[in-house]
PDB file of N, CA, C and O in Angstrom:
ATOM      1  N   MET A   1      12.819  -8.172 -86.368  1.00  0.00           N
ATOM      2  CA  MET A   1      13.727  -9.088 -87.024  1.00  0.00           C
ATOM      3  C   MET A   1      14.052  -8.509 -88.395  1.00  0.00           C
ATOM      4  O   MET A   1      13.167  -8.012 -89.093  1.00  0.00           O
ATOM      5  N   SER A   2      15.306  -8.575 -88.771  1.00  0.00           N
ATOM      6  CA  SER A   2      15.688  -8.047 -90.072  1.00  0.00           C
ATOM      7  C   SER A   2      15.843  -9.178 -91.086  1.00  0.00           C
ATOM      8  O   SER A   2      16.132 -10.322 -90.735  1.00  0.00           O
ATOM      9  N   CYS A   3      15.644  -8.827 -92.332  1.00  0.00           N
ATOM     10  CA  CYS A   3      15.742  -9.768 -93.446  1.00  0.00           C
ATOM     11  C   CYS A   3      17.179 -10.300 -93.542  1.00  0.00           C
ATOM     12  O   CYS A   3      18.125  -9.513 -93.540  1.00  0.00           O
ATOM     13  N   PRO A   4      17.351 -11.623 -93.624  1.00  0.00           N
ATOM     14  CA  PRO A   4      18.705 -12.178 -93.704  1.00  0.00           C
ATOM     15  C   PRO A   4      19.402 -11.904 -95.041  1.00  0.00           C
ATOM     16  O   PRO A   4      20.609 -12.116 -95.159  1.00  0.00           O
ATOM     17  N   ILE A   5      18.664 -11.442 -96.036  1.00  0.00           N
ATOM     18  CA  ILE A   5      19.257 -11.165 -97.347  1.00  0.00           C
ATOM     19  C   ILE A   5      19.693  -9.710 -97.461  1.00  0.00           C
ATOM     20  O   ILE A   5      20.833  -9.430 -97.830  1.00  0.00           O
ATOM     21  N   CYS A   6      18.781  -8.774 -97.142  1.00  0.00           N
ATOM     22  CA  CYS A   6      19.100  -7.351 -97.358  1.00  0.00           C
ATOM     23  C   CYS A   6      19.132  -6.514 -96.082  1.00  0.00           C
ATOM     24  O   CYS A   6      19.469  -5.332 -96.130  1.00  0.00           O
ATOM     25  N   SER A   7      18.789  -7.105 -94.958  1.00  0.00           N
ATOM     26  CA  SER A   7      18.801  -6.451 -93.642  1.00  0.00           C
ATOM     27  C   SER A   7      17.678  -5.440 -93.418  1.00  0.00           C
ATOM     28  O   SER A   7      17.684  -4.750 -92.398  1.00  0.00           O
ATOM     29  N   LYS A   8      16.716  -5.329 -94.331  1.00  0.00           N
ATOM     30  CA  LYS A   8      15.551  -4.475 -94.091  1.00  0.00           C
ATOM     31  C   LYS A   8      14.664  -5.159 -93.059  1.00  0.00           C
ATOM     32  O   LYS A   8      14.853  -6.335 -92.747  1.00  0.00           O
ATOM     33  N   GLU A   9      13.701  -4.421 -92.534  1.00  0.00           N
ATOM     34  CA  GLU A   9      12.759  -4.981 -91.569  1.00  0.00           C
ATOM     35  C   GLU A   9      11.930  -6.070 -92.262  1.00  0.00           C
ATOM     36  O   GLU A   9      11.462  -5.874 -93.383  1.00  0.00           O
ATOM     37  N   SER A  10      11.752  -7.209 -91.600  1.00  0.00           N
ATOM     38  CA  SER A  10      11.002  -8.307 -92.221  1.00  0.00           C
ATOM     39  C   SER A  10       9.512  -7.982 -92.280  1.00  0.00           C
ATOM     40  O   SER A  10       8.986  -7.234 -91.455  1.00  0.00           O
ATOM     41  N   GLU A  11       8.858  -8.553 -93.259  1.00  0.00           N
ATOM     42  CA  GLU A  11       7.428  -8.374 -93.485  1.00  0.00           C
ATOM     43  C   GLU A  11       6.719  -9.643 -93.023  1.00  0.00           C
ATOM     44  O   GLU A  11       7.120 -10.738 -93.417  1.00  0.00           O
ATOM     45  N   PRO A  12       5.669  -9.527 -92.193  1.00  0.00           N
ATOM     46  CA  PRO A  12       5.000 -10.726 -91.675  1.00  0.00           C
ATOM     47  C   PRO A  12       4.606 -11.724 -92.764  1.00  0.00           C
ATOM     48  O   PRO A  12       4.695 -12.933 -92.550  1.00  0.00           O
ATOM     49  N   LYS A  13       4.175 -11.243 -93.916  1.00  0.00           N
ATOM     50  CA  LYS A  13       3.751 -12.128 -95.002  1.00  0.00           C
ATOM     51  C   LYS A  13       4.906 -12.993 -95.523  1.00  0.00           C
ATOM     52  O   LYS A  13       4.680 -14.125 -95.951  1.00  0.00           O
ATOM     53  N   TYR A  14       6.136 -12.477 -95.492  1.00  0.00           N
ATOM     54  CA  TYR A  14       7.293 -13.182 -96.051  1.00  0.00           C
ATOM     55  C   TYR A  14       8.313 -13.578 -94.987  1.00  0.00           C
ATOM     56  O   TYR A  14       9.425 -13.994 -95.312  1.00  0.00           O
ATOM     57  N   ARG A  15       7.938 -13.451 -93.734  1.00  0.00           N
ATOM     58  CA  ARG A  15       8.858 -13.687 -92.628  1.00  0.00           C
ATOM     59  C   ARG A  15       9.687 -14.943 -92.822  1.00  0.00           C
ATOM     60  O   ARG A  15       9.097 -15.976 -93.139  1.00  0.00           O
ATOM     61  N   PRO A  16      10.969 -14.944 -92.665  1.00  0.00           N
ATOM     62  CA  PRO A  16      11.805 -13.907 -92.064  1.00  0.00           C
ATOM     63  C   PRO A  16      12.319 -12.871 -93.065  1.00  0.00           C
ATOM     64  O   PRO A  16      13.173 -12.050 -92.731  1.00  0.00           O
ATOM     65  N   PHE A  17      11.797 -12.915 -94.290  1.00  0.00           N
ATOM     66  CA  PHE A  17      12.273 -12.001 -95.330  1.00  0.00           C
ATOM     67  C   PHE A  17      11.416 -10.749 -95.386  1.00  0.00           C
ATOM     68  O   PHE A  17      10.353 -10.684 -94.770  1.00  0.00           O
ATOM     69  N   CYS A  18      11.887  -9.755 -96.129  1.00  0.00           N
ATOM     70  CA  CYS A  18      11.143  -8.511 -96.258  1.00  0.00           C
ATOM     71  C   CYS A  18      10.247  -8.514 -97.487  1.00  0.00           C
ATOM     72  O   CYS A  18       9.311  -7.720 -97.576  1.00  0.00           O
ATOM     73  N   SER A  19      10.526  -9.398 -98.431  1.00  0.00           N
ATOM     74  CA  SER A  19       9.764  -9.408 -99.678  1.00  0.00           C
ATOM     75  C   SER A  19       9.870 -10.770-100.356  1.00  0.00           C
ATOM     76  O   SER A  19      10.674 -11.619 -99.971  1.00  0.00           O
ATOM     77  N   ARG A  20       9.045 -10.948-101.363  1.00  0.00           N
ATOM     78  CA  ARG A  20       9.087 -12.179-102.154  1.00  0.00           C
ATOM     79  C   ARG A  20      10.436 -12.307-102.855  1.00  0.00           C
ATOM     80  O   ARG A  20      10.972 -13.407-102.996  1.00  0.00           O
ATOM     81  N   ARG A  21      10.979 -11.168-103.292  1.00  0.00           N
ATOM     82  CA  ARG A  21      12.262 -11.163-103.982  1.00  0.00           C
ATOM     83  C   ARG A  21      13.360 -11.759-103.100  1.00  0.00           C
ATOM     84  O   ARG A  21      14.122 -12.614-103.549  1.00  0.00           O
ATOM     85  N   CYS A  22      13.442 -11.307-101.846  1.00  0.00           N
ATOM     86  CA  CYS A  22      14.483 -11.814-100.947  1.00  0.00           C
ATOM     87  C   CYS A  22      14.252 -13.294-100.624  1.00  0.00           C
ATOM     88  O   CYS A  22      15.209 -14.054-100.481  1.00  0.00           O
ATOM     89  N   ALA A  23      12.989 -13.700-100.509  1.00  0.00           N
ATOM     90  CA  ALA A  23      12.686 -15.111-100.286  1.00  0.00           C
ATOM     91  C   ALA A  23      13.154 -15.941-101.475  1.00  0.00           C
ATOM     92  O   ALA A  23      13.706 -17.027-101.297  1.00  0.00           O
ATOM     93  N   ASP A  24      12.935 -15.430-102.695  1.00  0.00           N
ATOM     94  CA  ASP A  24      13.368 -16.135-103.902  1.00  0.00           C
ATOM     95  C   ASP A  24      14.891 -16.175-104.021  1.00  0.00           C
ATOM     96  O   ASP A  24      15.453 -17.172-104.476  1.00  0.00           O
ATOM     97  N   VAL A  25      15.554 -15.103-103.617  1.00  0.00           N
ATOM     98  CA  VAL A  25      17.026 -15.086-103.626  1.00  0.00           C
ATOM     99  C   VAL A  25      17.545 -16.178-102.695  1.00  0.00           C
ATOM    100  O   VAL A  25      18.469 -16.911-103.046  1.00  0.00           O
ATOM    101  N   ASP A  26      16.952 -16.285-101.516  1.00  0.00           N
ATOM    102  CA  ASP A  26      17.369 -17.305-100.556  1.00  0.00           C
ATOM    103  C   ASP A  26      17.135 -18.702-101.120  1.00  0.00           C
ATOM    104  O   ASP A  26      18.009 -19.562-101.020  1.00  0.00           O
ATOM    105  N   LEU A  27      15.969 -18.935-101.710  1.00  0.00           N
ATOM    106  CA  LEU A  27      15.674 -20.233-102.313  1.00  0.00           C
ATOM    107  C   LEU A  27      16.675 -20.563-103.411  1.00  0.00           C
ATOM    108  O   LEU A  27      17.152 -21.694-103.503  1.00  0.00           O
ATOM    109  N   GLY A  28      16.989 -19.585-104.237  1.00  0.00           N
ATOM    110  CA  GLY A  28      17.966 -19.787-105.299  1.00  0.00           C
ATOM    111  C   GLY A  28      19.333 -20.178-104.761  1.00  0.00           C
ATOM    112  O   GLY A  28      20.024 -21.009-105.348  1.00  0.00           O
ATOM    113  N   ARG A  29      19.715 -19.584-103.656  1.00  0.00           N
ATOM    114  CA  ARG A  29      21.004 -19.938-103.041  1.00  0.00           C
ATOM    115  C   ARG A  29      20.999 -21.376-102.553  1.00  0.00           C
ATOM    116  O   ARG A  29      21.999 -22.081-102.693  1.00  0.00           O
ATOM    117  N   TRP A  30      19.877 -21.823-101.975  1.00  0.00           N
ATOM    118  CA  TRP A  30      19.780 -23.219-101.543  1.00  0.00           C
ATOM    119  C   TRP A  30      19.846 -24.156-102.749  1.00  0.00           C
ATOM    120  O   TRP A  30      20.550 -25.165-102.723  1.00  0.00           O
ATOM    121  N   LEU A  31      19.106 -23.810-103.804  1.00  0.00           N
ATOM    122  CA  LEU A  31      19.026 -24.696-104.965  1.00  0.00           C
ATOM    123  C   LEU A  31      20.331 -24.795-105.751  1.00  0.00           C
ATOM    124  O   LEU A  31      20.613 -25.837-106.342  1.00  0.00           O
ATOM    125  N   ASN A  32      21.131 -23.728-105.768  1.00  0.00           N
ATOM    126  CA  ASN A  32      22.385 -23.815-106.517  1.00  0.00           C
ATOM    127  C   ASN A  32      23.559 -24.266-105.653  1.00  0.00           C
ATOM    128  O   ASN A  32      24.691 -24.328-106.132  1.00  0.00           O
ATOM    129  N   GLY A  33      23.301 -24.578-104.393  1.00  0.00           N
ATOM    130  CA  GLY A  33      24.340 -25.128-103.537  1.00  0.00           C
ATOM    131  C   GLY A  33      25.177 -24.111-102.789  1.00  0.00           C
ATOM    132  O   GLY A  33      26.204 -24.467-102.210  1.00  0.00           O
ATOM    133  N   SER A  34      24.763 -22.853-102.788  1.00  0.00           N
ATOM    134  CA  SER A  34      25.513 -21.841-102.039  1.00  0.00           C
ATOM    135  C   SER A  34      25.464 -22.098-100.541  1.00  0.00           C
ATOM    136  O   SER A  34      26.414 -21.800 -99.816  1.00  0.00           O
ATOM    137  N   TYR A  35      24.349 -22.652-100.087  1.00  0.00           N
ATOM    138  CA  TYR A  35      24.211 -23.028 -98.685  1.00  0.00           C
ATOM    139  C   TYR A  35      24.406 -24.538 -98.594  1.00  0.00           C
ATOM    140  O   TYR A  35      24.087 -25.273 -99.528  1.00  0.00           O
ATOM    141  N   ALA A  36      24.918 -24.978 -97.491  1.00  0.00           N
ATOM    142  CA  ALA A  36      25.067 -26.415 -97.282  1.00  0.00           C
ATOM    143  C   ALA A  36      24.853 -26.726 -95.811  1.00  0.00           C
ATOM    144  O   ALA A  36      25.234 -25.953 -94.932  1.00  0.00           O
ATOM    145  N   VAL A  37      24.249 -27.851 -95.567  1.00  0.00           N
ATOM    146  CA  VAL A  37      24.057 -28.322 -94.204  1.00  0.00           C
ATOM    147  C   VAL A  37      25.132 -29.369 -93.950  1.00  0.00           C
ATOM    148  O   VAL A  37      25.228 -30.357 -94.677  1.00  0.00           O
ATOM    149  N   THR A  38      25.929 -29.152 -92.933  1.00  0.00           N
ATOM    150  CA  THR A  38      26.998 -30.094 -92.646  1.00  0.00           C
ATOM    151  C   THR A  38      26.433 -31.355 -92.017  1.00  0.00           C
ATOM    152  O   THR A  38      25.411 -31.328 -91.331  1.00  0.00           O
ATOM    153  N   ALA A  39      27.121 -32.457 -92.267  1.00  0.00           N
ATOM    154  CA  ALA A  39      26.680 -33.738 -91.727  1.00  0.00           C
ATOM    155  C   ALA A  39      27.883 -34.490 -91.179  1.00  0.00           C
ATOM    156  O   ALA A  39      29.020 -34.250 -91.585  1.00  0.00           O
ATOM    157  N   ASP A  40      27.619 -35.396 -90.258  1.00  0.00           N
ATOM    158  CA  ASP A  40      28.675 -36.207 -89.688  1.00  0.00           C
ATOM    159  C   ASP A  40      28.846 -37.520 -90.445  1.00  0.00           C
ATOM    160  O   ASP A  40      29.635 -38.372 -90.038  1.00  0.00           O
ATOM    161  N   ALA A  41      28.118 -37.688 -91.535  1.00  0.00           N
ATOM    162  CA  ALA A  41      28.180 -38.917 -92.329  1.00  0.00           C
ATOM    163  C   ALA A  41      29.496 -38.978 -93.115  1.00  0.00           C
ATOM    164  O   ALA A  41      30.097 -37.944 -93.408  1.00  0.00           O
ATOM    165  N   PRO A  42      29.937 -40.193 -93.453  1.00  0.00           N
ATOM    166  CA  PRO A  42      31.159 -40.324 -94.254  1.00  0.00           C
ATOM    167  C   PRO A  42      31.002 -39.632 -95.607  1.00  0.00           C
ATOM    168  O   PRO A  42      29.937 -39.690 -96.221  1.00  0.00           O
ATOM    169  N   GLU A  43      32.058 -38.986 -96.062  1.00  0.00           N
ATOM    170  CA  GLU A  43      32.000 -38.288 -97.336  1.00  0.00           C
ATOM    171  C   GLU A  43      32.148 -39.246 -98.514  1.00  0.00           C
ATOM    172  O   GLU A  43      31.619 -38.983 -99.594  1.00  0.00           O
ATOM    173  N   ASP A  44      32.842 -40.323 -98.323  1.00  0.00           N
ATOM    174  CA  ASP A  44      33.060 -41.279 -99.394  1.00  0.00           C
ATOM    175  C   ASP A  44      31.807 -42.149 -99.560  1.00  0.00           C
ATOM    176  O   ASP A  44      31.358 -42.768 -98.596  1.00  0.00           O
ATOM    177  N   LEU A  45      31.249 -42.203-100.751  1.00  0.00           N
ATOM    178  CA  LEU A  45      30.018 -42.948-100.979  1.00  0.00           C
ATOM    179  C   LEU A  45      30.175 -44.436-100.691  1.00  0.00           C
ATOM    180  O   LEU A  45      29.269 -45.056-100.134  1.00  0.00           O
ATOM    181  N   GLU A  46      31.316 -45.018-101.066  1.00  0.00           N
ATOM    182  CA  GLU A  46      31.540 -46.437-100.795  1.00  0.00           C
ATOM    183  C   GLU A  46      31.583 -46.696 -99.290  1.00  0.00           C
ATOM    184  O   GLU A  46      31.036 -47.688 -98.809  1.00  0.00           O
ATOM    185  N   GLU A  47      32.229 -45.806 -98.557  1.00  0.00           N
ATOM    186  CA  GLU A  47      32.314 -45.931 -97.106  1.00  0.00           C
ATOM    187  C   GLU A  47      30.921 -45.824 -96.484  1.00  0.00           C
ATOM    188  O   GLU A  47      30.595 -46.564 -95.555  1.00  0.00           O
ATOM    189  N   ALA A  48      30.107 -44.910 -96.992  1.00  0.00           N
ATOM    190  CA  ALA A  48      28.750 -44.753 -96.488  1.00  0.00           C
ATOM    191  C   ALA A  48      27.911 -45.990 -96.786  1.00  0.00           C
ATOM    192  O   ALA A  48      27.136 -46.436 -95.939  1.00  0.00           O
ATOM    193  N   ALA A  49      28.061 -46.546 -97.985  1.00  0.00           N
ATOM    194  CA  ALA A  49      27.313 -47.746 -98.355  1.00  0.00           C
ATOM    195  C   ALA A  49      27.719 -48.927 -97.477  1.00  0.00           C
ATOM    196  O   ALA A  49      26.864 -49.707 -97.058  1.00  0.00           O
ATOM    197  N   GLU A  50      28.996 -49.064 -97.200  1.00  0.00           N
ATOM    198  CA  GLU A  50      29.476 -50.146 -96.335  1.00  0.00           C
ATOM    199  C   GLU A  50      28.931 -49.979 -94.913  1.00  0.00           C
ATOM    200  O   GLU A  50      28.509 -50.955 -94.293  1.00  0.00           O
ATOM    201  N   ALA A  51      28.940 -48.774 -94.409  1.00  0.00           N
ATOM    202  CA  ALA A  51      28.424 -48.521 -93.061  1.00  0.00           C
ATOM    203  C   ALA A  51      26.935 -48.856 -92.986  1.00  0.00           C
ATOM    204  O   ALA A  51      26.477 -49.428 -91.997  1.00  0.00           O
ATOM    205  N   LEU A  52      26.184 -48.504 -94.021  1.00  0.00           N
ATOM    206  CA  LEU A  52      24.757 -48.806 -94.044  1.00  0.00           C
ATOM    207  C   LEU A  52      24.532 -50.316 -94.114  1.00  0.00           C
ATOM    208  O   LEU A  52      23.652 -50.847 -93.436  1.00  0.00           O
ATOM    209  N   ALA A  53      25.317 -50.999 -94.926  1.00  0.00           N
ATOM    210  CA  ALA A  53      25.183 -52.453 -95.044  1.00  0.00           C
ATOM    211  C   ALA A  53      25.484 -53.129 -93.712  1.00  0.00           C
ATOM    212  O   ALA A  53      24.800 -54.080 -93.335  1.00  0.00           O
ATOM    213  N   GLN A  54      26.487 -52.656 -93.004  1.00  0.00           N
ATOM    214  CA  GLN A  54      26.836 -53.238 -91.709  1.00  0.00           C
ATOM    215  C   GLN A  54      25.722 -53.004 -90.690  1.00  0.00           C
ATOM    216  O   GLN A  54      25.431 -53.887 -89.883  1.00  0.00           O
ATOM    217  N   GLU A  55      25.108 -51.848 -90.717  1.00  0.00           N
ATOM    218  CA  GLU A  55      24.025 -51.554 -89.774  1.00  0.00           C
ATOM    219  C   GLU A  55      22.799 -52.412 -90.049  1.00  0.00           C
ATOM    220  O   GLU A  55      22.122 -52.841 -89.114  1.00  0.00           O
ATOM    221  N   THR A  56      22.509 -52.666 -91.313  1.00  0.00           N
ATOM    222  CA  THR A  56      21.316 -53.451 -91.631  1.00  0.00           C
ATOM    223  C   THR A  56      21.533 -54.937 -91.372  1.00  0.00           C
ATOM    224  O   THR A  56      20.562 -55.685 -91.261  1.00  0.00           O
ATOM    225  N   GLN A  57      22.795 -55.387 -91.271  1.00  0.00           N
ATOM    226  CA  GLN A  57      23.091 -56.784 -91.013  1.00  0.00           C
ATOM    227  C   GLN A  57      23.127 -57.113 -89.528  1.00  0.00           C
ATOM    228  O   GLN A  57      23.103 -58.286 -89.157  1.00  0.00           O
ATOM    229  N   ARG A  58      23.186 -56.094 -88.672  1.00  0.00           N
ATOM    230  CA  ARG A  58      23.245 -56.323 -87.222  1.00  0.00           C
ATOM    231  C   ARG A  58      21.898 -56.839 -86.724  1.00  0.00           C
ATOM    232  O   ARG A  58      20.850 -56.372 -87.170  1.00  0.00           O
ATOM    233  N   PRO A  59      21.923 -57.814 -85.788  1.00  0.00           N
ATOM    234  CA  PRO A  59      20.652 -58.275 -85.200  1.00  0.00           C
ATOM    235  C   PRO A  59      20.070 -57.185 -84.297  1.00  0.00           C
ATOM    236  O   PRO A  59      20.805 -56.437 -83.651  1.00  0.00           O
ATOM    237  N   HIS A  60      18.766 -57.110 -84.266  1.00  0.00           N
ATOM    238  CA  HIS A  60      18.089 -56.081 -83.470  1.00  0.00           C
ATOM    239  C   HIS A  60      17.820 -56.564 -82.094  1.00  0.00           C
ATOM    240  O   HIS A  60      17.256 -55.832 -81.281  1.00  0.00           O
TER     241      HIS A  60
END
């Protein structure tokens, strides 16, 4: 398996990365928002709040 940051061979200690540096680069990308996980939730906060309120008001 190759490192997703630099494409070198991954090191078992840092898998899937080759080094601590590449692992830190990846973490930094997550923390600054370079990566994003897509969601099917409404983008508008008011719309999301209304949907949540409607779900909690439904009888179980």
